[in-house]
N, C-alpha and C positions, 0 to 999 in steps of 0.2 A: 600402272607401272610407268607409262609413258609421261603422264603429268608430274610425277615425282622426279623423273629424270629431268624434265625441264625445269623443275625448281632447283635442281642442283647446279644448273648451268647459270653463268652470269646473266645471260640474256633470257632465262626461263620466264621471268615474271612478264617481260614485254611480249614473249611469244604467247604466253597464256592469255593475255590481254587481247591478242589479235584474233583469238577465237571467241565466238559468241556462245557461251554457255547457258545463256538465258539469264545472266545475273544483271541486276540493274542497280545502279549506284543510288543509295538511299539520299532522299533530298533532305537537306537540312530546313526545318520549319523556322521561317523568320517572321512571318506575319501572324497577327492575331486572327484566328480563325473562329467560325461559328461554334465549333466544339469548345474552344477555350471560354467563349461567352456563356455557354450553357453551364460549364463546370464552375466559372465564377459566380453565376447567380445561384447554383446549387450550394455553393459553400458560403454565400452572403449571409444567411441566418446565423450560421455558427460564428462567423466573424464578428457580427453585430453583438451576439451574446457575449462572447469573450471581451470585446472592446467595452461593453457597458458595465458587466459585472465581474470582470477579472482584472482588466488594465486600468480602467478609469478610477476605481477605488483606490488604486495604489498611490494616487496623488496625495492621499491622506496620511501616507507614512511619514511626512515631513512633520507631522505633529509630534512624533517621537524625539525630534531634535528641538523642540520649542518648549518654553514654560507658558503653556496655553492659558490664556486670561480671556474671560468673556467681556467684550466691549458692549456695554448697554446701548441698545438702540441700533445696533449693527449686525450684519449677518455673520454667519459661521465663518465664511472665507475671509471676511474683513478681520475678524478677531484672530483667525489662524495667521494671516499674514502679518498683522501688527504686533503679534505676542514676540517675546524676547527669544533669540536663538540661544540655546544653552549647550549646543553641541552634544557630546556623549554623556552628559551628566545624568540623563534619565537612565541610560544603560549602566552606569555606575551604580546608581541607587539600587537598581534591581539585582545586579550581580553581588553587590555587598550585602544585600538583605539576609536576614537569618535564614530564610526559607529557601533560598536558591539552590543550595547544594542538596538539600533534602528533596526538592522538586526535580533536580537534574538526575539524582540517583534513581528515584522512582520511574521517571519517564523512560530513562535509558535502559534500565534493568528489565522493567517489564516488557519493553519493546524487543529487546534481545531474546527473551524467552519466547515471545510471540513469533519472532522471525524464525527461530529454530523449529519450534513444534509446527509452525505454520508450513513448514517445508516437508518435514518428516512425516507428519500424520497424513495430510492430504495425498502426498505421493504414494505412501503405503496403501491407502484406501483406493487410490485410482488404479494401482497394479492388481490389487485383490479383486475389484470389480471387473476389470478387463479380463480376468481369468474365469469369470462365470460364464457358463455355456448358455444358461437360459437368458435370452433377451429380456423377457418379462420381469424376471427377478431382478436383473441389473437395472432396468429402468425404475423399478419400485425402490431399490436401495438408493439410487441417485436421487429420486425425488424426495425421500425421507431425510436425506442428509443435506439436501440443498434448501429445504424448506425454512430452516432458521434463518437463512440469510435475508428473507423477506420480512422477517418480523422486526419491529421497531424496539429499540432498547427500553422504550416506556412500557411496552407491553411485556417485555421480558422481565423487567424489574418487578412487576406485579407477581409473576410466576415465581420469581426468586423470594420475594416477601412472603409468599404463601408457604414456602418451604422454610424459611428462616425467622419467621415471627416469633418473638421470644414466648408468647403466651400459647397461641394456637397453631404455631407452625408445625407442618407435617414431620420434620426431623425431631422436633423437641417432643411431639406426641410419641413418636417411636421410641425415643430415649427413655420416656417415662414407662412405657409398656415393658421395657426390658430391664427396668430397675435402675437406670442412670439419671443423673441430675440434668435438667435442661440446660441448654447453653444460650447465653445472651449474645448472639452472633453479632450484632450491630454494635457491641461494646467490647469485642475481643479482636483485636488487630491480627493476631497471629494466624487466624484462619484465612483471612482475606486474600493474601497473595495466591493461595491455591484456588480460592473461589473465583477470583478474576481471571486467572489463567485458564481454568476449566470453562467458564462462560465465553471467553474470547474464542477458544479452540472450537467449542461447540456451535457457535454462531457462524464462524468463518471458514471452518474446515471444509464445508460441503461445496461452497463457491470455488475455492482453490482446487478441490479434488475434481470438479468438472472441467477445469482448465487444463489440468494435467491429464485428465481422461482423454480429452479431446485431441490432445497431442499423442498420445499412445495409439489411438485409433488410426493415426495417419502413418503409423510405422509399417513398412513393407512386410507383408505376411510371409514372404518367401525366406526372410531371415529366419523366422521362427521354424519354418519347415525344415530348413538346413540344420538348425540347431538339434531339432529333434532326431533328424537322421544321424548326426553325430553323437547322440546319446545324452543330450543336455536336458536336465530336468527343469521344472518350472522355476526353481530358485535361480539356477545359473542362467536361464533365459532372461529373468529380470535384471541380474547383475550385468550381463554382458551384452544385452541387446536393448532391453527397455530403457534402463537408466542412462546409458551413453546417448540413446536416441533423443531423450526429452531433456538432456542437459542444457540446451540453449533456453529453453522456456524457464526451467528452474532457475538459472542465473538471471534471466530478465526479471522474474518475480522477486528474486532476492535484492537486486539492485533498487527496484521500486520500493520494496519494504524498507530497506535501509534508508531510503531518502525521507521516510517518514518517521525516523527513529526518535526525533525531538517532539514529535506530535503523539497525542494519545486519543484514543476513542472517547470523546466526551460522554456519550451516552453510557458506555460501560462503566467509567469511573465516577459518574456523577449520579446516574439514575439508578443503576443497580445497587449502589451503596447507600441509597436514600439521602442524596445530596450532601454526601462527604460530612457526616457527623464529627464532632469534635474528638470523640474517642478513636476515630479511625484516620484522623488527619494526617498524621506523620506516615501512615502506611499506604494510602490510597491517593494522595494528592499529587497531581501532575501539573504541567505547565498549563494545560488547558482549563483544569478546574480552577487553578489559581487566578487565571485571567478573568474568567467568568465571575468568580467571587469578588475580584477586585473591581470589576465594572458594577457590581451590585452595591458595593460600599462607597466609602468616601475617598478612595484613592484616586489621585489625580489621573486624568485620562491620558496625559502624555506618558506617564509612567507605565500604564497598562499597555499602551501602544508600543513602548520600547520593548516590553517582555514579548509581545507577539512578533515584533520585528526580529528580535533575537532568534526566535524560533525558525522564522522563514530563512534567515541567513544561515543558521546552523545546519538546517536540513539540505540546503542548496549545496553547501560545502561538502556534506556527507554523501550526497548521491554523486557528486563529481568525483570525489575521492574514491568511492567504491567503484565507479565506472573505470577510472583510471587504472585502479589495481587489477580489475578483471581484464581490461585491455593488454596489460603486461603479461598477464598469464595466458590468456587466450583471447586474441584480438577479434576472433569471429563471434565471440559471445557478448561483447560490448554493445550497449544500446546507443552510444553517441559516437 
């Protein structure tokens, strides 16, 4: 009480400073120390990796603004610098192409579904596993759901083909046994939105579930004990304790996923569909498969670069916009 009385007085601060409470004024670090050198050396490999493979290649983006022509007998850089500047003509060509709105529709709509299900299903699974009393069973379930994350889409595509093969596929064999006609899956576009959504959730839900489960395990157990004393069942505990506690990590994952809304998982859309056959082109084509097929064809490289650059800019704007909206609603949950 004596100290608080001193604070109330005008000279209280000076009087408190006159006593030695063992407090020391923290020194402001001004010089480069040995610890700074160690941290710099530790971060140097990551800096070199990002500089070589992330920032240095960005120099090539200027090809999207040029009419690239190969100059015989000269290097790529010479040909690039000597090519004619065309401004945004390559972007105009891409946006005005017949495929642009179809690609935009497919890419955005698929990703919206992936984002919604990629939050609802993993969060639900994480809450369910956190309620399992047996640690052994909990670890087994986590491992089983996490395992698909490590499988390549190339491997997954062979499993999918084993099920959907028009002649000897497992599903068609079952249909024949029960008296139904076999389905030509790779020639029937109406089934593929459901197939792609199912495969995406199957492969990625386990990883997201582990992230949310790690956040749940960090919640103070006394909150649940108090809820039990108040008569709250497991459902009410999940609604009023678990979900509010993991809200920051859910919002962070949402913002990061929104930032990739103009990108698509190339392996999912290209490998699982058996390289986007013509019969499925308007249903499963996205910006990434379009760019890859354009690189394999006679489409000019500067027009392909413009399409890729459009993706990057659109995603950057999207993630900044999503973060801005979140910061206005809940500033503590924003990541920037």
